[in-house]
Structure formats: C-alpha cells, structure tokens
N, CA, C and O atoms as a Maestro MAE file, in Angstrom:
{
 s_m_m2io_version
 :::
 2.0.0
}

f_m_ct {
 s_m_title
 :::
 protein
 m_atom[80] {
  # First column is atom index #
  i_m_mmod_type
  r_m_x_coord
  r_m_y_coord
  r_m_z_coord
  i_m_residue_number
  s_m_chain_name
  s_m_pdb_residue_name
  s_m_pdb_atom_name
  i_m_atomic_number
  :::
  1 25 -55.713 6.105 34.960 1 A "MET " " N  " 7
  2 3 -54.727 5.941 33.480 1 A "MET " " CA " 6
  3 2 -55.355 4.927 32.308 1 A "MET " " C  " 6
  4 15 -55.790 3.782 32.428 1 A "MET " " O  " 8
  5 25 -55.230 5.844 31.043 2 A "SER " " N  " 7
  6 3 -56.395 4.588 29.841 2 A "SER " " CA " 6
  7 2 -55.291 3.270 29.825 2 A "SER " " C  " 6
  8 15 -54.087 3.270 30.081 2 A "SER " " O  " 8
  9 25 -56.356 1.959 29.350 3 A "GLN " " N  " 7
  10 3 -55.877 0.962 29.093 3 A "GLN " " CA " 6
  11 2 -54.136 1.011 27.939 3 A "GLN " " C  " 6
  12 15 -53.017 0.515 27.814 3 A "GLN " " O  " 8
  13 25 -54.993 1.902 27.438 4 A "ARG " " N  " 7
  14 3 -53.792 1.551 25.956 4 A "ARG " " CA " 6
  15 2 -52.782 2.360 26.815 4 A "ARG " " C  " 6
  16 15 -51.697 1.915 26.442 4 A "ARG " " O  " 8
  17 25 -52.552 3.266 27.721 5 A "LYS " " N  " 7
  18 3 -51.144 3.750 28.210 5 A "LYS " " CA " 6
  19 2 -50.100 3.232 28.915 5 A "LYS " " C  " 6
  20 15 -48.939 3.612 29.062 5 A "LYS " " O  " 8
  21 25 -51.098 1.714 29.579 6 A "ILE " " N  " 7
  22 3 -50.708 0.881 30.442 6 A "ILE " " CA " 6
  23 2 -50.306 0.141 29.479 6 A "ILE " " C  " 6
  24 15 -49.098 -0.082 29.557 6 A "ILE " " O  " 8
  25 25 -51.018 -0.519 28.253 7 A "LYS " " N  " 7
  26 3 -50.343 -1.541 27.922 7 A "LYS " " CA " 6
  27 2 -49.063 -0.982 26.703 7 A "LYS " " C  " 6
  28 15 -48.506 -1.906 26.109 7 A "LYS " " O  " 8
  29 25 -48.644 0.352 26.367 8 A "LYS " " N  " 7
  30 3 -47.939 0.667 26.154 8 A "LYS " " CA " 6
  31 2 -46.691 0.976 26.987 8 A "LYS " " C  " 6
  32 15 -45.632 1.262 26.429 8 A "LYS " " O  " 8
  33 25 -46.784 0.933 28.024 9 A "ILE " " N  " 7
  34 3 -45.869 0.719 28.969 9 A "ILE " " CA " 6
  35 2 -45.565 -0.495 29.652 9 A "ILE " " C  " 6
  36 15 -44.568 -0.561 30.371 9 A "ILE " " O  " 8
  37 25 -46.181 -1.270 29.524 10 A "ARG " " N  " 7
  38 3 -45.819 -2.941 29.550 10 A "ARG " " CA " 6
  39 2 -44.872 -2.973 29.043 10 A "ARG " " C  " 6
  40 15 -43.795 -3.264 29.563 10 A "ARG " " O  " 8
  41 25 -45.167 -2.533 27.337 11 A "ALA " " N  " 7
  42 3 -45.279 -3.269 25.927 11 A "ALA " " CA " 6
  43 2 -43.175 -3.084 26.641 11 A "ALA " " C  " 6
  44 15 -42.383 -3.967 26.974 11 A "ALA " " O  " 8
  45 25 -43.019 -1.548 26.590 12 A "GLU " " N  " 7
  46 3 -41.613 -0.664 27.007 12 A "GLU " " CA " 6
  47 2 -41.194 -1.225 27.630 12 A "GLU " " C  " 6
  48 15 -40.116 -1.725 27.308 12 A "GLU " " O  " 8
  49 25 -41.868 -1.561 29.159 13 A "GLU " " N  " 7
  50 3 -41.283 -2.499 30.074 13 A "GLU " " CA " 6
  51 2 -40.395 -3.979 29.625 13 A "GLU " " C  " 6
  52 15 -39.264 -4.322 29.968 13 A "GLU " " O  " 8
  53 25 -41.580 -4.806 28.560 14 A "LYS " " N  " 7
  54 3 -40.821 -5.602 27.960 14 A "LYS " " CA " 6
  55 2 -39.499 -5.535 27.021 14 A "LYS " " C  " 6
  56 15 -38.511 -6.236 27.242 14 A "LYS " " O  " 8
  57 25 -39.586 -4.673 26.020 15 A "ILE " " N  " 7
  58 3 -38.270 -4.652 25.326 15 A "ILE " " CA " 6
  59 2 -37.025 -3.815 26.615 15 A "ILE " " C  " 6
  60 15 -35.982 -4.436 26.820 15 A "ILE " " O  " 8
  61 25 -37.177 -2.884 27.142 16 A "ALA " " N  " 7
  62 3 -36.109 -3.107 28.147 16 A "ALA " " CA " 6
  63 2 -35.463 -3.918 29.328 16 A "ALA " " C  " 6
  64 15 -34.427 -3.672 29.946 16 A "ALA " " O  " 8
  65 25 -36.270 -4.855 29.459 17 A "GLN " " N  " 7
  66 3 -35.352 -6.478 29.759 17 A "GLN " " CA " 6
  67 2 -35.431 -6.883 28.907 17 A "GLN " " C  " 6
  68 15 -34.688 -7.862 28.828 17 A "GLN " " O  " 8
  69 25 -35.967 -6.707 28.066 18 A "LYS " " N  " 7
  70 3 -34.983 -7.497 26.334 18 A "LYS " " CA " 6
  71 2 -33.494 -6.828 26.464 18 A "LYS " " C  " 6
  72 15 -32.721 -7.490 27.157 18 A "LYS " " O  " 8
  73 25 -33.127 -5.974 26.069 19 A "ALA " " N  " 7
  74 3 -31.970 -4.910 26.106 19 A "ALA " " CA " 6
  75 2 -30.891 -4.985 26.666 19 A "ALA " " C  " 6
  76 15 -29.724 -4.939 26.279 19 A "ALA " " O  " 8
  77 25 -31.575 -5.154 28.006 20 A "SER " " N  " 7
  78 3 -30.589 -4.807 29.508 20 A "SER " " CA " 6
  79 2 -30.322 -6.761 29.638 20 A "SER " " C  " 6
  80 15 -29.655 -7.233 30.558 20 A "SER " " O  " 8
  :::
 }
 m_bond[79] {
  # First column is bond index #
  i_m_from
  i_m_to
  i_m_order
  :::
  1 1 2 1
  2 2 3 1
  3 3 4 2
  4 3 5 1
  5 5 6 1
  6 6 7 1
  7 7 8 2
  8 7 9 1
  9 9 10 1
  10 10 11 1
  11 11 12 2
  12 11 13 1
  13 13 14 1
  14 14 15 1
  15 15 16 2
  16 15 17 1
  17 17 18 1
  18 18 19 1
  19 19 20 2
  20 19 21 1
  21 21 22 1
  22 22 23 1
  23 23 24 2
  24 23 25 1
  25 25 26 1
  26 26 27 1
  27 27 28 2
  28 27 29 1
  29 29 30 1
  30 30 31 1
  31 31 32 2
  32 31 33 1
  33 33 34 1
  34 34 35 1
  35 35 36 2
  36 35 37 1
  37 37 38 1
  38 38 39 1
  39 39 40 2
  40 39 41 1
  41 41 42 1
  42 42 43 1
  43 43 44 2
  44 43 45 1
  45 45 46 1
  46 46 47 1
  47 47 48 2
  48 47 49 1
  49 49 50 1
  50 50 51 1
  51 51 52 2
  52 51 53 1
  53 53 54 1
  54 54 55 1
  55 55 56 2
  56 55 57 1
  57 57 58 1
  58 58 59 1
  59 59 60 2
  60 59 61 1
  61 61 62 1
  62 62 63 1
  63 63 64 2
  64 63 65 1
  65 65 66 1
  66 66 67 1
  67 67 68 2
  68 67 69 1
  69 69 70 1
  70 70 71 1
  71 71 72 2
  72 71 73 1
  73 73 74 1
  74 74 75 1
  75 75 76 2
  76 75 77 1
  77 77 78 1
  78 78 79 1
  79 79 80 2
  :::
 }
}
C-alpha cells in the first residue's frame, strides 16, 4: 500500500470516530 493511501485511510478513520 502506498503512503498516500494509508494517510487517507487514517484521516477517514479519524473522521468516522468523530462522527460516531
């Protein structure tokens, strides 16, 4: 996996945690 994809997934996970 590329570093960019990992960063994007991490950011999305953070947003998901904030939303829930």
